[in-house]
C-alpha positions as CSV (number, residue, x, y, z in Angstrom):
1,M,52.0,25.5,7.0
2,Q,49.2,26.8,9.4
3,E,50.4,24.3,11.8
4,N,54.1,25.8,11.8
5,S,52.9,28.9,11.6
6,E,52.7,29.0,15.3
7,Y,55.9,27.6,16.3
8,L,59.5,29.3,16.5
9,F,61.2,27.8,13.1
10,S,59.2,24.6,13.2
11,K,57.2,22.6,15.6
12,K,59.6,19.9,15.2
13,S,62.7,22.1,16.1
14,E,61.5,24.2,18.6
15,Y,60.1,21.3,20.7
16,T,64.0,19.9,19.9
17,L,65.4,23.0,21.5
18,N,63.2,22.7,24.7
19,I,63.8,19.1,25.1
20,I,67.6,19.5,25.0
21,S,67.5,22.3,27.2
22,M,65.4,21.0,29.7
23,I,68.2,17.8,29.7
24,L,70.9,20.2,30.1
25,L,69.1,22.2,33.1
26,G,68.4,19.0,34.8
27,L,72.0,18.1,34.8
28,C,73.1,21.1,35.8
29,M,70.2,20.4,39.0
30,I,72.0,17.1,39.3
31,D,75.5,18.3,39.6
32,I,74.4,21.0,42.0
33,I,72.4,18.4,44.5
34,F,75.3,15.9,44.5
35,K,78.1,18.3,44.8
36,G,79.6,18.3,41.5
37,I,79.3,14.6,40.5
38,L,79.3,15.5,36.9
39,S,81.8,18.6,36.5
40,K,84.3,16.7,38.6
41,S,84.4,13.6,35.5
42,L,83.2,15.8,32.7
43,T,86.3,18.6,32.5
44,N,85.9,21.8,30.4
45,A,88.4,19.8,28.5
46,V,85.6,17.3,27.7
47,L,82.4,19.5,27.8
48,A,83.9,22.3,25.9
49,P,84.4,20.6,22.1
50,I,81.2,18.7,22.5
51,A,79.4,22.0,23.3
52,A,81.7,23.3,20.0
53,Y,81.0,20.6,17.8
54,I,78.1,18.5,18.7
55,F,75.6,21.4,19.6
56,F,77.6,23.5,17.7
57,N,78.7,26.3,19.6
58,M,81.7,27.2,17.7
59,L,80.9,25.9,14.0
60,H,77.8,28.6,13.9
61,V,80.4,31.6,14.0
62,P,81.1,31.8,10.5
63,T,77.4,31.6,9.8
64,T,76.8,35.8,10.0
65,L,79.6,36.4,7.5
66,L,78.5,33.6,5.3
67,N,74.6,35.2,5.4
68,L,75.7,38.4,4.7
69,F,77.7,37.4,1.2
70,L,75.8,34.7,0.1
71,L,71.8,35.6,1.1
72,P,69.8,37.8,-1.3
73,E,68.2,39.3,1.7
74,F,71.5,40.4,3.6
75,K,73.0,41.7,0.2
76,L,70.0,44.0,0.7
77,W,70.5,44.7,4.1
78,L,73.9,45.1,3.5
79,Q,73.5,47.8,0.4
80,H,71.1,49.6,2.5
81,K,73.5,50.3,4.7
82,K,75.9,51.5,3.1
83,S,73.8,53.8,0.9
84,V,72.4,55.5,3.8
85,F,75.3,55.4,6.4
86,K,78.4,56.0,4.0
87,S,81.1,55.4,6.5
88,F,79.7,51.5,7.1
89,K,82.1,50.3,4.8
90,I,85.2,52.3,7.2
91,E,83.4,51.2,10.2
92,F,83.3,47.6,9.1
93,F,87.2,47.8,8.0
94,L,88.0,49.5,11.1
95,A,86.0,47.1,13.4
96,F,87.4,44.6,12.0
97,I,91.1,45.5,12.1
98,F,90.4,46.5,15.9
99,F,89.1,43.2,16.9
100,I,92.7,41.8,15.2
101,V,94.4,44.0,17.4
102,V,92.7,43.0,20.4
103,S,92.9,39.4,20.0
104,Y,96.6,39.7,19.0
105,F,97.8,41.5,22.0
106,G,95.2,40.3,24.6
107,Y,92.4,38.4,25.4
108,K,92.2,35.0,23.6
109,R,89.2,32.7,23.3
110,G,89.1,29.1,22.1
111,G,92.1,27.6,23.7
112,Y,93.6,26.7,27.1
113,E,97.4,27.1,27.0
114,T,97.7,30.3,24.4
115,P,100.9,33.1,23.8
116,Y,100.5,36.7,24.1
117,A,102.4,39.0,22.3
118,I,102.6,41.2,25.1
119,E,102.8,39.9,29.1
120,N,100.4,43.0,30.4
121,A,98.2,42.6,32.9
122,E,96.3,45.8,32.2
123,L,95.9,45.3,28.5
124,L,94.3,41.6,29.6
125,F,92.0,43.0,32.0
126,Y,90.3,45.5,29.1
127,T,90.4,43.2,26.5
128,T,88.8,40.5,28.6
129,L,86.1,42.9,29.6
130,L,85.4,43.8,26.2
131,S,84.9,40.2,25.3
132,L,82.9,39.4,28.5
133,L,80.3,42.5,27.4
134,L,80.3,41.3,23.5
135,T,79.4,37.7,24.7
136,T,77.2,38.8,27.4
137,M,74.8,41.3,25.2
138,H,75.4,38.7,22.1
139,N,73.8,35.7,24.5
140,I,71.3,37.4,26.4
141,G,70.3,39.4,23.3
142,Q,69.7,36.0,21.0
143,T,67.7,34.3,23.7
144,F,65.3,37.7,23.8
145,G,65.1,38.0,20.3
146,L,64.1,34.4,19.5
147,S,61.6,34.8,22.6
148,M,60.2,38.0,20.8
149,I,59.8,35.7,17.8
150,L,57.9,33.5,19.5
151,H,55.1,35.1,20.3
152,K,54.7,37.2,17.8
153,N,54.7,34.4,15.3
154,N,52.0,33.0,16.9
155,P,48.6,34.0,15.8
156,P,45.8,35.4,16.3
157,I,47.0,39.3,16.7
158,V,48.3,39.8,20.2
159,S,46.2,41.3,22.7
160,L,46.5,44.3,25.2
161,A,47.5,42.0,27.7
162,D,50.1,40.5,25.1
163,H,51.5,44.1,24.6
164,R,51.8,44.4,28.6
165,A,53.3,41.1,29.1
166,E,56.1,41.9,26.3
167,Y,56.8,45.6,27.8
168,A,57.2,44.2,31.0
169,E,59.9,41.1,29.5
170,K,61.8,44.2,27.6
171,K,62.6,45.8,31.0
172,L,63.1,42.6,33.1
173,F,65.5,41.5,30.2
174,Q,67.4,44.6,30.4
175,F,67.8,44.6,34.0
176,F,68.8,41.2,33.9
177,M,71.8,41.8,31.4
178,V,72.5,44.8,33.7
179,T,72.9,42.6,36.7
180,H,74.2,39.7,35.0
181,S,77.2,41.6,33.5
182,I,78.0,43.0,36.5
183,N,78.1,39.4,38.0
184,L,80.4,38.0,35.4
185,F,82.7,40.8,35.7
186,H,83.2,40.1,39.4
187,F,83.3,36.5,38.6
188,Y,86.1,36.8,36.1
189,F,88.3,39.2,38.0
190,K,87.9,38.9,41.6
191,D,91.5,37.4,41.8
192,S,92.9,40.6,39.6
193,I,95.0,42.8,40.7
194,F,92.3,45.7,39.4
195,I,89.3,43.9,42.1
196,D,90.6,44.3,45.4
197,I,87.6,43.9,47.1
198,E,87.7,43.6,50.8
199,K,85.6,40.4,52.5
200,Y,82.2,42.0,54.6
201,S,83.0,45.2,53.0
202,L,79.9,47.1,51.7
203,T,81.1,46.5,48.0
204,Y,81.4,42.7,49.1
205,Y,77.3,43.1,49.9
206,L,76.8,45.0,47.5
207,L,77.9,42.5,45.0
208,K,76.0,39.8,46.7
209,V,72.5,41.8,46.3
210,I,73.2,42.4,42.7
211,F,73.6,38.7,42.4
212,A,70.4,38.1,44.2
213,L,68.8,40.4,41.5
214,S,70.2,38.6,38.5
215,V,68.7,35.9,39.9
216,I,65.1,37.4,41.0
217,F,64.7,39.2,37.4
218,S,65.5,35.7,35.4
219,I,62.7,34.2,37.6
220,L,60.7,37.2,37.3
221,I,60.9,37.0,33.7
222,L,59.9,33.2,33.6
223,I,56.6,34.2,36.0
224,N,55.6,37.0,33.5
225,A,55.3,34.6,30.8
226,F,52.1,33.3,32.2
227,R,51.1,36.6,31.6
228,Y,50.9,35.9,27.8
229,S,47.5,34.3,26.3
230,K,46.4,30.9,27.0
231,N,48.1,29.4,23.7
232,I,51.3,30.6,23.8
233,R,52.3,31.0,27.7
234,V,53.5,27.4,28.6
235,R,55.6,27.5,25.4
236,K,57.0,30.7,26.3
237,F,57.8,29.6,30.0
238,T,59.5,26.6,28.8
239,F,61.7,28.2,26.2
240,L,62.6,30.7,28.7
241,T,63.8,28.1,31.1
242,R,67.4,28.2,29.4
243,L,68.0,31.9,31.2
244,L,68.5,30.3,34.5
245,S,72.0,28.7,32.8
246,M,73.2,32.2,33.3
247,P,72.6,32.8,37.3
248,L,74.0,29.1,37.6
249,L,77.5,29.9,36.0
250,F,78.6,31.0,39.4
251,V,77.3,27.5,41.2
252,T,77.8,24.7,38.6
253,P,80.5,24.3,35.5
254,M,78.0,22.6,34.0
255,A,75.8,25.7,33.4
256,E,78.5,27.2,30.6
257,F,78.1,23.9,28.8
258,M,74.2,24.5,29.2
259,L,74.5,28.0,28.0
260,R,76.8,27.3,25.3
261,S,75.0,24.3,24.1
262,N,71.7,25.8,24.1
263,H,73.2,28.8,21.8
264,G,74.4,26.8,19.2
265,L,71.9,25.0,18.8
266,E,69.0,28.0,18.4
267,Y,71.6,29.8,16.2
268,T,72.1,26.9,13.8
269,L,68.6,26.3,13.9
270,F,67.5,29.9,12.8
271,T,70.3,29.9,10.3
272,V,69.0,26.8,8.5
273,H,65.4,28.7,8.7
274,I,66.6,31.9,7.4
275,M,68.6,30.1,4.6
276,K,65.5,28.0,3.6
277,K,63.3,31.0,3.5
278,S,65.5,33.1,1.5
279,E,64.8,33.9,-2.4
280,N,67.1,31.7,-3.9
281,S,66.6,28.9,-6.3
282,V,66.8,25.4,-5.1
283,R,69.9,24.7,-7.1
284,K,71.4,27.8,-5.6
285,K,70.3,26.9,-1.8
286,K,72.1,23.3,-2.5
287,V,75.3,25.5,-3.6
288,I,75.1,27.5,-0.7
289,Y,74.4,24.5,2.2
290,F,77.5,23.1,0.7
291,L,79.3,26.3,1.1
292,T,78.4,26.5,4.4
293,I,79.0,23.1,5.2
294,F,82.7,23.1,4.1
295,I,83.6,26.3,5.8
296,C,82.2,25.3,9.2
297,A,84.0,22.1,9.0
298,I,87.5,23.7,8.3
299,W,87.0,26.6,10.5
300,G,86.2,23.3,12.8
301,V,89.6,22.1,11.7
302,F,91.1,25.6,12.7
303,V,89.8,26.0,16.3
304,T,90.8,22.1,16.8
305,T,93.9,23.3,17.4
306,W,93.4,25.0,20.5
307,F,90.9,23.1,21.9
308,Y,93.2,20.0,21.5
309,D,96.2,21.6,22.1
310,L,97.5,20.9,18.9
311,D,99.1,24.4,18.2
312,A,102.2,22.7,18.7
313,Q,102.2,21.6,15.2
314,I,102.2,24.9,14.1
315,P,105.3,26.9,13.2
316,S,105.2,29.5,16.2
317,K,105.2,32.6,13.7
318,L,101.9,31.7,12.7
319,I,100.3,31.0,16.3
320,L,99.4,34.2,17.0
321,P,98.3,35.8,13.8
322,L,95.8,32.3,13.4
323,Q,94.5,32.9,16.9
324,A,94.2,36.7,16.6
325,L,92.0,36.0,13.2
326,L,90.2,33.3,15.4
327,N,89.0,36.2,17.9
328,A,88.3,38.4,15.6
329,V,86.0,36.6,13.4
330,I,84.0,35.6,17.0
331,L,84.1,39.5,17.9
332,M,82.9,40.5,14.5
333,H,80.1,37.8,14.7
334,F,79.2,39.6,17.9
335,W,79.4,42.9,16.7
336,L,77.5,41.9,13.4
337,D,74.6,40.1,14.8
338,R,74.1,43.2,17.1
339,L,73.1,45.2,13.7
340,I,71.7,42.6,11.5
341,Y,69.3,42.0,13.8
342,R,68.5,45.1,15.5
343,F,64.5,45.3,14.6
344,Q,64.2,48.8,16.0
345,N,66.2,49.6,12.6
346,A,63.6,49.8,9.5
347,E,66.3,48.2,7.1
348,S,66.5,45.0,9.7
349,R,63.1,45.0,9.8
350,K,62.5,44.9,6.1
351,Y,64.8,42.7,4.8
352,I,65.7,40.4,7.9
353,L,62.7,40.2,9.9
354,P,60.5,38.3,7.5
355,L,63.2,35.2,7.1
356,L,62.6,34.9,10.7
357,K,58.7,34.3,10.5
358,S,57.3,31.0,10.1
């Protein structure tokens, strides 16, 4: 236990994450240097299912709700929320209904050819924007959160230099999230009727500057890793290299594969760690493992119908409701994670944070 206490989750898990992340970053660089040699043959139709199932990017989604209803610490967190915030039940219900409505009438995730209840460009614009913002906050927030846990799990007690490095990292992540969100917004909507930016205009150059800033902030986050204590800085730097997949999204399609794969593996490994640390009997843990695997497998079958365009086998009346449910669960997963793992809140520090410590 003493050896593992210095590592995020465990020594083996952390090394596995970092090795896979570096391999994926290498594939991105190969694709850039050789002008799309990988992305031309490995299309999204191939890469998306690999990230979804082999690297658990899609299969990890139901685990947020499963943890909330199966693990005692998450139940205590939920009870605290309901006792302190009397309207939390209503907020939970309204959020789920809102995400179903958004998913039914607007943006669709998980497939290539999906129907729309109403063909409305403005509605699609705003629902896609909402999904982009939630996705960006979720992805960057997870990398930031795990980076914080990485050095706080590391004995001895952090020094003044570590506190300064941590403060700088928090600020840099905030700046990076803002600039990266703007880049994503422009990338997805540059051909939209709502975004008409004249080439070589002031806005055109401003967007170029914002993209450059997002790259600079990501590099500064990596450089800042070397301000931490000697016993953590190299591992901190290695872990944070996965952040480079975000600016690379606008350069190579392989970066999206890297981002999805890293995110799914990270989430799956820390979920397994949480389940192991949870105060359940061995027998009950086995039941929870079985239920999690079973429900994730069912979820995988559900999602597969859109990845492989098998929705033609589903009655047309069911396609939209099922797709709306799929989207709503994904968006609820984003929303709940922002609440559960927000360690500025006392209830999250009390009930959830101990589960993430080695």
